[in-house]
ZAKOLRO-477507 format. One record per residue (C-alpha): residue in one letter; x, y, z. Coordinates in steps of 0.25 Angstrom, whole numbers, padded with zeros to 4 digits, always signed. Example, Ala and Ser with C-alpha at 12.3 -4.5 7.8 and 13.67 -1.06 7.14 Angstrom:
A+0049-0018+0031 S+0055-0004+0029 
REM end
This chain:
M-0094-0045-0097 R-0104-0044-0087 I-0095-0038-0077 L-0091-0027-0087 Q-0106-0023-0088 D-0107-0021-0073 S-0102-0007-0069 A-0099-0012-0054 Q-0091-0024-0059 R-0084-0015-0069 N-0080-0006-0058 V-0074-0017-0050 L-0066-0021-0063 L-0061-0006-0064 F-0057-0006-0050 L-0049-0019-0052 A-0042-0013-0064 V-0039+0000-0057 V-0033-0007-0044 L-0025-0017-0052 S-0019-0006-0061 L-0015+0002-0048 A-0009-0010-0042 F-0001-0014-0054 Y+0004+0001-0054 S+0008-0001-0040 F+0014-0015-0042 I+0024-0010-0053 G+0031-0001-0043 I+0033-0012-0033 D+0047-0014-0038 I+0050-0002-0031 V+0047-0008-0017 L+0050-0023-0020 P+0065-0022-0019 R+0063-0016-0005 V+0054-0028-0001 P+0061-0040+0005 H+0055-0051-0003 G+0049-0062+0005 F+0053-0056+0018 D+0040-0059+0025 F+0039-0073+0019 M+0053-0076+0025 H+0046-0074+0039 F+0036-0086+0035 Y+0047-0094+0028 S+0058-0093+0038 G+0047-0095+0049 I+0043-0108+0044 L+0056-0113+0041 A+0061-0110+0055 L+0049-0117+0061 K+0052-0129+0053 L+0067-0129+0058 G+0063-0129+0072 I+0065-0114+0075 R+0054-0110+0084 D+0058-0095+0087 I+0054-0091+0072 Y+0051-0076+0077 S+0064-0071+0082 G+0073-0082+0085 E+0088-0083+0080 E+0086-0096+0073 Y+0074-0090+0065 E+0081-0077+0062 A+0093-0085+0057 L+0085-0095+0048 A+0077-0082+0042 T+0090-0075+0039 Q+0095-0087+0033 L+0082-0090+0024 S+0082-0075+0020 Q+0097-0075+0017 G+0100-0065+0027 R+0090-0054+0021 W+0080-0054+0032 H+0079-0054+0047 M+0066-0063+0051 T+0057-0061+0063 N+0043-0068+0063 S+0029-0066+0069 Y+0021-0077+0063 F+0014-0088+0071 P+0019-0102+0070 G+0005-0106+0064 F+0008-0097+0052 Y+0020-0105+0048 V+0011-0117+0046 F+0007-0110+0034 M+0021-0108+0029 L+0024-0123+0030 P+0022-0127+0016 L+0032-0116+0011 S+0043-0121+0021 G+0049-0131+0012 L+0052-0120+0001 S+0064-0110-0001 F+0060-0097+0003 D+0058-0092-0011 D+0049-0104-0015 A+0041-0102-0002 Y+0040-0087-0005 L+0035-0089-0019 A+0024-0101-0014 F+0020-0092-0003 T+0018-0080-0012 A+0011-0088-0023 V+0001-0096-0013 T-0003-0084-0006 L-0005-0075-0018 L-0012-0086-0026 S-0021-0089-0014 Y-0024-0074-0012 L-0028-0072-0027 L-0037-0084-0027 I-0044-0080-0014 T-0046-0065-0018 A-0052-0070-0031 W-0062-0080-0023 L-0065-0068-0014 G-0069-0058-0025 Q-0077-0070-0032 Q-0084-0072-0019 L-0087-0058-0015 F-0091-0053-0029 R-0105-0056-0034 Q-0099-0056-0048 R-0089-0068-0046 P-0081-0066-0058 L-0079-0051-0055 G-0076-0055-0040 A-0065-0065-0045 V-0059-0054-0054 A-0059-0043-0043 G-0053-0053-0033 I-0042-0057-0042 G-0040-0043-0046 L-0039-0037-0032 G-0030-0049-0028 V-0020-0045-0039 F-0022-0030-0036 S-0017-0033-0021 I-0005-0041-0026 Y-0001-0028-0033 T-0002-0019-0021 G+0007-0017-0010 A+0000-0027-0001 G+0002-0038-0012 I+0017-0034-0015 D+0019-0034+0000 C+0015-0049+0000 L+0022-0054-0012 A+0035-0046-0009 L+0036-0050+0006 G+0030-0063+0005 Q+0018-0059+0015 V+0005-0066+0018 G-0004-0056+0013 F-0010-0063+0002 A-0012-0075+0011 I-0019-0067+0022 A-0028-0060+0011 A-0031-0074+0005 L-0034-0080+0019 V-0044-0069+0024 S-0051-0068+0011 L-0052-0083+0011 A-0058-0083+0025 Y-0069-0074+0021 L-0072-0082+0009 L-0073-0095+0018 S-0083-0088+0027 R-0091-0083+0015 R-0092-0097+0011 N-0097-0102+0024 Q-0083-0108+0029 P-0082-0101+0042 L-0072-0109+0049 L-0063-0111+0037 A-0064-0095+0035 G-0059-0093+0050 A-0048-0103+0048 V-0043-0096+0036 L-0043-0082+0044 G-0036-0089+0055 A-0025-0093+0046 S-0023-0079+0041 A-0022-0074+0055 L-0011-0083+0057 V-0003-0078+0045 K-0006-0064+0050 A-0013-0060+0063 W-0021-0048+0057 P-0032-0056+0049 A-0036-0062+0063 F-0044-0048+0063 L-0054-0055+0054 I-0059-0064+0065 L-0067-0052+0069 Y-0075-0053+0055 F-0079-0068+0059 L-0083-0064+0073 S-0091-0053+0068 R-0098-0062+0059 K-0100-0073+0070 L-0092-0083+0062 W-0088-0091+0073 K-0083-0103+0064 S-0074-0093+0058 V-0069-0088+0071 F-0066-0102+0075 G-0059-0105+0062 F-0050-0093+0063 F-0044-0099+0076 L-0043-0112+0070 G-0036-0107+0058 Y-0027-0099+0067 C-0024-0109+0077 L-0022-0122+0068 P-0009-0117+0061 C-0004-0113+0075 L-0006-0127+0080 M+0000-0133+0068 A+0012-0124+0070 A+0013-0129+0085 C+0012-0144+0080 L+0023-0142+0070 W+0033-0132+0077 G+0028-0131+0092 V+0024-0119+0099 S+0038-0115+0103 S+0037-0103+0093 Y+0026-0096+0099 P+0034-0089+0111 Y+0043-0084+0101 L+0031-0079+0092 F+0025-0072+0104 R+0038-0065+0108 A+0039-0060+0094 L+0025-0055+0093 K+0027-0048+0106 A+0040-0041+0101 L+0035-0038+0087 G+0036-0023+0085 Y+0029-0013+0077 Q+0035-0004+0065 P+0026+0006+0059 N+0027+0005+0044 R+0020+0013+0033 V+0014+0001+0026 N+0008-0004+0039 Q-0004+0004+0039 S-0013-0004+0049 L-0019+0004+0061 T-0006+0002+0069 G+0002+0006+0057 W-0005+0018+0054 L-0005+0023+0069 T+0010+0020+0070 Y+0016+0024+0058 C+0005+0035+0052 C+0001+0041+0065 G+0014+0040+0072 L+0009+0033+0085 D+0017+0025+0094 L+0015+0010+0095 A+0008+0010+0109 T-0002+0020+0104 T-0004+0013+0091 R-0007+0000+0098 L-0017+0007+0107 L-0024+0014+0096 H-0024+0001+0087 G-0031-0007+0098 V-0042+0004+0101 L-0044+0006+0086 G-0044-0009+0083 V-0055-0010+0094 L-0063+0001+0088 L-0062-0005+0074 V-0066-0019+0079 A-0077-0013+0086 G-0081-0005+0073 L-0081-0018+0065 A-0090-0024+0076 V-0100-0012+0075 L-0100-0013+0060 H-0104-0028+0060 H-0115-0025+0071 R-0121-0014+0063 K-0120-0021+0050 P-0120-0036+0052 R-0123-0038+0037 F-0110-0029+0033 P-0104-0036+0021 R-0096-0048+0025 A-0085-0046+0014 L-0084-0031+0018 Q-0084-0034+0033 Y-0073-0044+0031 G-0064-0035+0023 L-0067-0024+0033 Y-0061-0033+0043 L-0050-0036+0035 I-0046-0021+0033 C-0048-0019+0048 A-0037-0030+0051 C-0027-0024+0042 I-0030-0010+0050 L-0029-0017+0063 A-0017-0026+0060 P-0004-0020+0067 W+0003-0022+0054 S-0003-0020+0041 W+0007-0022+0030 P+0003-0021+0015 H+0002-0037+0014 H-0008-0037+0024 R-0017-0028+0016 V-0019-0038+0005 V-0031-0042+0013 L-0038-0030+0009 I-0041-0036-0005 F-0053-0043+0003 P-0061-0030+0006 L-0057-0024-0007 I-0064-0035-0014 A-0075-0035-0005 L-0077-0020-0008 L-0076-0022-0023 E-0086-0032-0023 R-0096-0023-0016 T-0094-0012-0028 T-0101-0022-0037 R-0114-0022-0030 R-0115-0009-0023 K-0116+0005-0027 G-0107+0012-0017 Y-0093+0019-0015 W-0089+0013-0002 D-0085-0001-0009 W-0077+0007-0020 L-0070+0015-0010 G-0067+0004+0000 A-0061-0004-0012 S-0053+0008-0017 S-0048+0010-0003 L-0042-0004-0002 A-0037-0004-0016 T-0029+0009-0013 L-0024+0004+0000 L-0018-0009-0007 L-0012+0001-0018 L-0007+0010-0008 D+0001+0000+0000 G+0009-0003-0013 E+0012+0011-0016 I+0017+0014-0002 M+0026+0002-0003 I+0031+0007-0017 D+0032+0021-0013 R+0028+0027-0027 V+0015+0034-0029 F+0015+0038-0014 A+0030+0041-0014 Y+0029+0056-0012 L+0019+0053+0000 H+0024+0040+0004 F+0025+0042+0019 R+0013+0051+0019 A+0005+0040+0013 A+0009+0030+0023 E+0008+0039+0035 S-0006+0043+0032 G-0009+0028+0033 M-0016+0028+0019 I-0017+0012+0020 F-0023+0012+0033 I-0033+0023+0030 L-0037+0016+0018 M-0040+0003+0026 V-0049+0011+0035 C-0056+0018+0023 S-0058+0004+0017 C-0065+0000+0030 F-0074+0012+0030 C-0078+0008+0016 I-0081-0006+0018 V-0090-0002+0030 A-0097+0008+0021 A-0098-0001+0010 G-0105-0012+0018 W-0112-0003+0028 N-0125-0002+0020 D-0124-0016+0012 E-0136-0024+0016 E-0133-0034+0005 R-0136-0049+0009 E-0122-0056+0010 T-0120-0070+0006 P-0118-0080+0018 G-0104-0079+0023 A-0100-0068+0014 
REM end
């Protein structure tokens, strides 16, 4: 009852009710898009890759043996290519003894449950009112499942929930003064997908050298385990596959690269040049922010780096954007103890972004301006707006942070 007597806390509950209602509205239209989604397609990359390695196939990227195995496992439905490091498949070993359907179900259940538990813990740790924080964490975790980002993970068997859980866990461990373990967890997430490696800049800016060492430890140890299990002969094939990896502009890939190629119509060479220049400017801006505001709230700073990682990633699919739940929770927590509009504006921008992901996939509310909505780079623009809101929200915040927060 105390929660209901506090206007700021009532506003948080109202925000949760609104976004969950909108997410449910989006979810009931998912049957429009699900028949077009190849269920478990992305997970088949993981499953066929680990089985191929166990069978002694070393070219799991474009070799004929691997392609034949993947075609057989998918019953002729899919043509598989790969681009994951052998160290990633160490995490897939426990699933290699199961059938594809059982492995797909187990993978989804474990990653989703881990994500929800860590999201609840994150809310509890960030909020001063811990019960409200746990409710907010669980509520926003459920909200994200109902959005395009969550559906993308569930339907394709992608690693979005796992990445979101790992990057949140890395921050929580750092907050609890476990820097080495925090870095190792972040290193493991970067082995699954490369773009979370951008968060190493957060630890560098905070001079958390143990976390930086832990990052390389968490990244390299699985690679060494893979080398012990399967040798190093897969790496030449991996590097060849990465070198030949093409780029296809897509309306749901609205990172900086996706926005420049698809929305602005620039050629790939120009895009890469601009991506490099703007990337350097963005990193320089983050460095200036830390220099000018060394006491900038750490949760907001970590969330800012997460959004920037999504912006700078060459590919930014909907399942990557599950991680934006972290800055959303951080911003929502600020609304309970500060009277300002930047927190609310930032939280609303991130919630709108996640909802818009689903609506673009479903092609319902935005049907009549579908391509216009994508071409204008609405998701990319909302990510940029969220960055400005976070900077504005934390700029004049001189509150004393708890150690490691």
